[in-house]
C-alpha positions in Angstrom: -100.6 -137.9 -134.6 -98.0 -139.1 -137.0 -96.1 -136.3 -138.8 -93.4 -136.8 -141.4 -91.3 -133.8 -142.4 -89.3 -134.1 -145.7 -85.8 -132.7 -145.5 -83.0 -132.4 -148.1 -79.3 -132.4 -148.0 -78.0 -129.7 -150.3 -74.5 -128.5 -151.3 -73.3 -125.6 -149.2 -74.0 -122.4 -151.2 -70.6 -120.9 -150.0 -68.7 -123.9 -151.2 -67.1 -124.4 -154.6 -69.8 -126.4 -156.3 -69.1 -128.6 -159.3 -70.9 -130.7 -161.9 -70.2 -134.3 -162.6 -69.3 -135.5 -166.1 -73.0 -136.6 -166.7 -74.3 -133.1 -165.8 -75.5 -133.9 -162.3 -74.4 -131.9 -159.3 -71.5 -133.3 -157.3 -73.1 -134.1 -153.9 -70.3 -136.2 -152.6 -67.1 -134.1 -153.1 -68.6 -130.9 -151.6 -69.7 -129.9 -148.2 -73.5 -130.1 -147.6 -76.1 -129.2 -145.1 -79.8 -129.4 -144.3 -81.6 -127.1 -146.8 -82.4 -123.8 -145.0 -85.9 -123.8 -146.3 -86.5 -127.3 -144.9 -85.4 -126.0 -141.4 -88.6 -124.0 -141.4 -90.6 -127.2 -142.2 -88.9 -128.9 -139.3 -89.7 -126.0 -137.0 -93.4 -125.9 -137.9 -93.7 -129.7 -137.5 -92.2 -129.4 -134.0 -94.5 -126.5 -133.1 -97.5 -128.5 -134.2 -96.3 -131.3 -131.9 -95.8 -128.9 -129.0 -99.3 -127.4 -129.4 -101.2 -130.7 -130.0 -103.1 -132.7 -127.5 -102.0 -136.3 -127.1 -99.1 -138.2 -128.5 -97.4 -136.8 -131.6 -94.4 -138.3 -133.3 -92.3 -136.4 -135.9 -90.1 -138.3 -138.4 -87.6 -136.7 -140.7 -87.5 -138.3 -144.1 -84.6 -137.7 -146.5 -83.6 -139.1 -149.9 -80.0 -139.0 -151.0 -76.5 -140.5 -150.8 -74.7 -141.5 -147.7 -73.8 -138.0 -146.7 -77.4 -136.9 -146.8 -77.8 -138.6 -143.4 -76.4 -135.3 -142.0 -79.7 -133.6 -142.9 -81.6 -136.2 -140.9 -79.1 -135.8 -138.0 -79.6 -132.0 -138.0 -83.4 -132.5 -137.8 -83.0 -134.9 -134.9 -80.8 -132.4 -133.1 -83.6 -129.8 -133.5 -86.1 -132.1 -131.8 -87.5 -134.6 -134.3 -88.1 -138.0 -132.8 -86.7 -140.3 -135.4 -85.3 -140.4 -138.9 -85.6 -142.3 -142.2 -82.9 -142.1 -144.9 -83.7 -143.6 -148.3 -80.3 -144.2 -150.0 -79.7 -146.2 -153.2 -77.1 -145.7 -155.9 -79.9 -145.9 -158.5 -81.5 -142.7 -157.2 -78.6 -140.5 -158.4 -79.7 -138.1 -161.1 -83.4 -138.4 -160.3 -85.6 -135.5 -161.3 -88.7 -134.1 -159.5 -91.0 -136.9 -160.8 -88.7 -139.7 -159.6 -87.9 -138.0 -156.3 -91.6 -137.5 -155.5 -92.2 -141.2 -156.3 -89.5 -142.3 -153.8 -90.8 -139.9 -151.2 -94.4 -141.1 -151.6 -93.4 -144.7 -151.3 -91.4 -144.0 -148.3 -94.3 -142.1 -146.7 -96.6 -145.0 -147.4 -94.2 -147.5 -145.8 -93.7 -145.2 -142.8 -97.4 -145.2 -142.3 -97.9 -149.0 -142.4 -98.4 -149.3 -138.6 -99.6 -145.8 -137.8 -101.2 -143.9 -140.6 -99.5 -140.6 -141.5 -101.6 -137.6 -140.6 -99.4 -134.8 -142.0 -96.5 -134.5 -144.4 -94.6 -131.2 -144.0 -92.3 -129.8 -146.7 -90.3 -126.7 -147.2 -91.5 -124.3 -150.0 -88.5 -125.4 -152.1 -85.0 -126.7 -151.9 -82.1 -124.2 -151.9 -80.4 -126.0 -154.7 -83.1 -126.9 -157.2 -85.7 -124.2 -156.1 -88.4 -126.1 -158.0 -91.2 -125.8 -155.5 -93.1 -128.7 -157.1 -92.3 -131.6 -154.8 -95.1 -130.9 -152.3 -97.8 -130.8 -155.1 -96.4 -134.0 -156.7 -96.2 -135.7 -153.4 -99.8 -134.8 -152.6 -100.9 -136.2 -156.0 -99.1 -139.5 -155.6 -100.5 -139.9 -152.0 -104.0 -138.8 -153.1 -104.0 -136.2 -150.3 -105.2 -132.6 -150.2 -102.5 -130.0 -150.2 -102.2 -126.6 -148.4 -99.0 -125.0 -149.7 -96.8 -121.9 -149.2 -98.1 -121.3 -145.7 -96.8 -118.3 -143.8 -99.0 -119.0 -140.7 -100.2 -122.4 -139.6 -103.0 -123.1 -137.2 -104.4 -126.5 -136.2 -107.2 -127.9 -134.1 -107.8 -131.6 -133.9 -107.7 -132.9 -137.5 -108.2 -129.4 -139.0 -105.4 -127.3 -140.4 -105.8 -123.7 -141.5 -103.0 -121.7 -143.2 -102.4 -118.2 -144.4 -100.8 -117.8 -147.8 -99.4 -114.4 -148.8 -99.8 -113.5 -152.4 -98.8 -110.4 -154.4 -102.1 -108.6 -153.8 -103.9 -110.5 -151.1 -103.6 -113.0 -148.3 -105.5 -116.3 -148.7 -106.8 -118.4 -145.8 -107.1 -122.1 -146.7 -108.2 -125.0 -144.6 -108.2 -128.7 -144.9 -108.7 -131.9 -142.9 -105.9 -134.3 -142.2 -104.3 -136.3 -143.6 -102.8 -133.8 -145.9 -99.5 -132.3 -147.4 -98.4 -129.0 -146.0 -95.6 -126.8 -147.3 -94.3 -123.7 -145.4 -92.4 -120.6 -146.4 -89.5 -118.8 -144.8 -92.0 -116.4 -143.3 -93.5 -119.0 -141.1 -91.1 -118.3 -138.2 -87.4 -118.7 -137.4 -86.1 -122.2 -137.0 -84.7 -123.1 -133.7 -81.0 -123.8 -133.1 -80.1 -127.3 -131.8 -79.2 -127.1 -128.1 -76.4 -129.0 -126.5 -79.1 -131.2 -124.9 -80.7 -131.8 -128.3 -77.4 -132.6 -129.9 -76.6 -135.2 -127.3 -80.1 -136.7 -127.4 -80.0 -137.0 -131.2 -77.3 -139.6 -130.8 -79.7 -142.0 -129.2 -82.7 -141.4 -131.6 -83.4 -144.2 -134.2 -82.6 -143.7 -137.8 -83.6 -146.3 -140.4 -81.9 -146.6 -143.8 -84.0 -148.0 -146.6 -83.1 -149.0 -150.2 -85.4 -148.8 -153.2 -86.4 -152.4 -152.7 -87.4 -151.7 -149.2 -90.0 -149.2 -150.4 -91.1 -151.2 -153.5 -89.6 -148.9 -156.1 -87.9 -150.4 -159.2 -84.5 -149.0 -160.0 -85.7 -148.5 -163.6 -88.2 -145.9 -162.4 -85.6 -143.5 -161.0 -82.2 -142.1 -161.9 -80.8 -139.9 -164.7 -81.7 -142.4 -167.5 -85.4 -141.8 -167.0 -85.3 -138.1 -166.0 -87.5 -135.8 -168.0 -84.7 -133.2 -168.2 -80.9 -133.3 -168.0 -77.9 -130.9 -168.4 -76.1 -131.4 -171.7 -73.2 -129.2 -171.0 -71.6 -126.9 -168.4 -69.0 -124.2 -168.5 -67.0 -122.9 -165.5 -67.7 -119.3 -164.6 -64.9 -117.1 -165.9 -62.7 -115.4 -163.4 -63.7 -111.9 -162.4 -62.1 -109.2 -164.5 -60.8 -105.9 -163.3 -63.5 -103.2 -163.0 -63.6 -100.1 -165.1 -62.9 -96.8 -163.3 -64.9 -93.8 -164.6 -63.0 -90.5 -163.8 -64.7 -87.1 -163.5 -61.8 -84.7 -164.0 -63.5 -82.4 -166.5 -67.2 -82.9 -165.7 -67.8 -85.6 -168.2 -68.1 -88.4 -165.5 -71.9 -88.5 -165.5 -72.0 -89.0 -169.3 -69.3 -91.6 -169.2 -71.0 -93.5 -166.4 -74.3 -93.4 -168.3 -72.6 -94.7 -171.5 -71.0 -97.6 -169.5 -74.3 -98.6 -167.9 -76.1 -98.5 -171.2 -73.4 -100.6 -172.9 -74.0 -103.3 -170.2 -77.8 -102.9 -170.7 -78.3 -101.9 -167.1 -80.3 -98.9 -168.2 
């Protein structure tokens, strides 16, 4: 079985994140890491490998600048067999449509020798939180999709998932090849062990450009994005809070007036 898990390198949420002059997020001058939601995708891909009969290879696929290779490296440390990093300056500023195109072409190239049976994604990225890449990827690859899975079961080429909704739990099944996305309820992701960290140094990682996967530079990037940020303003510094005193029994009323003025009640 050939499994590809899509991973993304995102800015650290605890870091001081900035926008570039063109409205794109600064992904070079800020610390980044593997998206936490993609760690669940890696975990489920590895569990499918451990439970499957026969040979299974799991590949981590990432699109992004040079520093994005760290996301692939983290996946390798968790237990993934090899990595693919698609890196090209023309990709900067790409929206969901362009990103899904690059991912789809990379998946197709990765499956040239051994067809891809399963493409696993997180439910969303922790920076964009769009949740649309799995569906777009399935459409471009002409594959069925089973998305937002909290429980995944597989037997042979059959995959069945449970999807938790607001009022009910759905059970959905499909036959491989397919695109699968998992939620943060699918199970805790494993921590890389020392053995895994050392082993990751010897695992192969391929770096591809747009020309390697057959994508024209004019099809990606900020210039062809469907949306873009026109302007940004830095968050103002936090102001001193207001203290409501209750020396004469009027504290409750004063607190109510304050909350109402802020439209909290």
